[in-house]
LOLUM-994286 format. One line per field, with one value per residue: residue in one letter; chain; x, y, z of N, C-alpha, C in turn. Coordinates in Angstrom, 2 decimals. Each point is the difference from the previous one (the first is absolute). Layout:
N
residu <- (A, ...)
chaine <- (A, ...)
nc1 <- (X, ...)
nc2 <- (Y, ...)
nc3 <- (Z, ...)
cac1 <- (X, ...)
cac2 <- (Y, ...)
cac3 <- (Z, ...)
cc1 <- (X, ...)
cc2 <- (Y, ...)
cc3 <- (Z, ...)
//
This chain:
40
residu <- (X, X, X, X, X, X, X, X, X, X, X, X, X, X, X, X, X, X, X, X, X, X, X, X, X, X, X, X, X, X, X, X, X, X, X, X, X, X, X, X)
chaine <- (A, A, A, A, A, A, A, A, A, A, A, A, A, A, A, A, A, A, A, A, A, A, A, A, A, A, A, A, A, A, A, A, A, A, A, A, A, A, A, A)
nc1 <- (1.04, 1.13, 0.43, -1.38, 0.07, 1.32, -0.34, -1.14, 0.66, 0.88, -1.28, -0.50, 1.04, 0.16, -1.25, 0.33, 1.07, -0.65, -0.90, 1.16, 0.44, -1.44, 0.00, 1.21, -0.40, -1.16, 0.18, 1.06, -0.92, -1.13, 0.80, 0.15, -1.38, -0.26, 0.65, -0.61, -1.00, 0.71, 0.68, -1.07)
nc2 <- (-1.25, -0.10, -0.84, -0.55, 0.05, -0.42, -0.76, -0.03, 0.17, -0.89, -0.44, 0.47, -0.23, -0.94, 0.01, 0.12, -0.48, -1.05, 0.38, -0.12, -1.03, -0.25, 0.29, -0.48, -1.00, -0.28, 1.05, -0.95, -0.89, 1.27, 0.52, -1.11, -0.34, 1.01, -0.52, -1.16, 0.56, 0.86, -1.17, -0.59)
nc3 <- (-0.16, 0.79, -0.80, 0.09, 1.19, -0.07, -0.56, 0.74, 1.03, -1.28, -0.17, 1.03, 0.52, -1.01, 0.47, 1.26, -0.46, -0.54, 0.85, 0.75, -0.35, 0.00, 1.27, -0.24, -0.67, 0.35, 0.90, 0.22, -0.24, 0.44, 0.88, 0.35, -0.21, 0.78, 0.58, -0.34, -0.21, 1.30, 0.48, -0.32)
cac1 <- (-1.41, 0.85, 0.50, -0.88, 0.15, 1.12, -0.12, -0.89, 0.50, 0.83, -0.82, -0.53, 1.08, 0.14, -1.35, 0.11, 1.23, -0.36, -0.92, 0.89, 0.73, -0.62, -0.66, 0.93, 0.36, -1.34, 0.22, 1.18, -0.26, -0.13, 1.23, 0.99, -0.49, 0.19, 1.22, 0.43, -0.94, 0.82, 1.20, -0.25)
cac2 <- (1.23, 1.17, 0.10, 0.72, 1.76, 0.62, 0.04, 1.02, 1.53, 0.33, 0.40, 1.19, 1.09, 0.38, 0.63, 1.49, 0.53, 0.44, 0.89, 1.49, 0.29, 0.48, 1.31, 0.90, -0.38, 0.58, 1.53, 0.40, -0.37, 0.86, 0.79, -0.54, -0.12, 1.66, 0.01, -0.60, 0.85, 0.97, -0.24, -0.31)
cac3 <- (0.23, 0.07, -1.43, -0.83, 0.53, -0.22, -1.69, 0.06, 0.57, -0.49, -1.04, 0.57, -0.29, -1.15, -0.68, 0.62, -0.35, -1.70, 0.13, 0.44, -1.12, -1.26, 0.38, -0.40, -1.37, -1.00, -0.23, -0.92, -1.16, -0.89, 0.06, -1.09, -1.29, -0.48, -0.22, -1.41, -0.86, -0.06, -0.68, -1.36)
cc1 <- (1.18, 0.70, -0.89, -0.61, 0.81, -0.28, -1.12, 0.74, 1.13, -0.49, -0.65, 1.05, 0.30, -0.93, 0.19, 1.22, -0.42, -1.10, 0.52, 0.75, -0.79, -0.62, 1.36, 0.27, -1.05, 0.04, 1.13, 0.09, -0.18, 1.04, 1.07, -0.41, 0.49, 1.56, 0.67, -0.77, 0.88, 1.41, 0.05, -0.81)
cc2 <- (1.40, 0.22, 0.68, 1.57, 0.69, 0.26, 1.11, 1.17, 0.26, 0.50, 1.32, 0.94, 0.08, 0.66, 1.55, 0.51, 0.35, 1.05, 1.57, -0.09, 0.52, 1.33, 1.03, 0.14, 0.82, 1.21, 0.32, -0.27, 0.74, 0.80, -0.79, 0.16, 1.41, 0.05, -0.52, 1.01, 0.91, 0.07, -0.40, 1.43)
cc3 <- (-0.03, -1.34, -0.87, 0.31, -0.48, -1.53, -0.28, 0.33, -0.96, -1.56, 0.34, -0.17, -1.25, -0.70, 0.45, -0.95, -1.51, 0.21, 0.22, -1.56, -1.23, 0.43, -0.17, -1.36, -0.86, -0.03, -0.88, -1.58, -1.26, -0.05, -1.00, -1.41, -0.54, -0.20, -1.39, -0.87, -0.16, -0.70, -1.57, -0.81)
//
């Protein structure tokens, strides 16, 4: 049982990290696209 609980905890931590990464990435995507269009 403890191994199953650890597995769920690790996936929960990965999900939280991916959500935080998405919160940083999605606002930056339009800025990066603007940079690509400006440089071209």
